C-alpha positions as CSV (number, residue, x, y, z in Angstrom):
1,M,-0.7,-9.7,-1.1
2,L,-1.7,-9.3,2.6
3,D,-5.3,-8.7,3.7
4,E,-6.2,-5.5,5.3
5,T,-6.4,-6.9,8.9
6,V,-2.8,-8.1,8.7
7,K,-1.7,-4.8,7.2
8,L,-3.4,-2.9,9.9
9,T,-1.9,-5.1,12.6
10,L,1.7,-4.6,11.2
11,K,1.1,-0.9,10.9
12,D,-0.1,-0.7,14.7
13,A,2.9,-2.6,15.8
14,A,5.3,-0.5,13.9
15,Q,3.9,2.8,15.3
16,K,4.3,1.5,18.8
17,L,7.9,0.9,18.3
18,T,10.7,3.5,18.0
19,G,14.3,3.7,16.9
20,P,16.3,0.4,16.2
21,K,13.5,-1.8,17.4
22,K,11.2,-0.2,14.8
23,R,13.7,-0.6,12.1
24,A,14.4,-4.2,13.1
25,F,10.8,-5.0,13.1
26,M,10.1,-3.5,9.7
27,A,13.3,-5.3,8.2
28,K,11.9,-8.6,9.5
29,V,8.4,-7.8,8.0
30,A,10.0,-7.0,4.7
31,E,12.1,-10.2,4.7
32,D,9.1,-12.4,5.9
33,Y,6.3,-11.0,3.5
34,F,8.0,-9.0,0.9
35,G,11.0,-11.1,-0.3
36,G,13.4,-8.6,1.5
37,S,12.3,-5.7,-0.4
38,A,11.9,-2.5,1.7
39,R,10.4,-0.8,-1.3
40,Q,7.5,-3.4,-1.7
41,A,6.9,-3.2,2.0
42,E,6.6,0.4,1.8
43,T,4.3,0.4,-1.2
44,H,1.9,-2.0,0.5
45,L,2.2,-0.8,4.0
46,G,3.1,2.9,3.7
């Protein structure tokens, strides 16, 4: 689905955020790249 470079960039950005900002970022990633599925985002990004 996403290439490894994009996955690493998203993971790095998520690690640098905390609390509500991190949750909002991950929700946006799930919406944009995984059809809104948090489960698919977790499967692909960890």
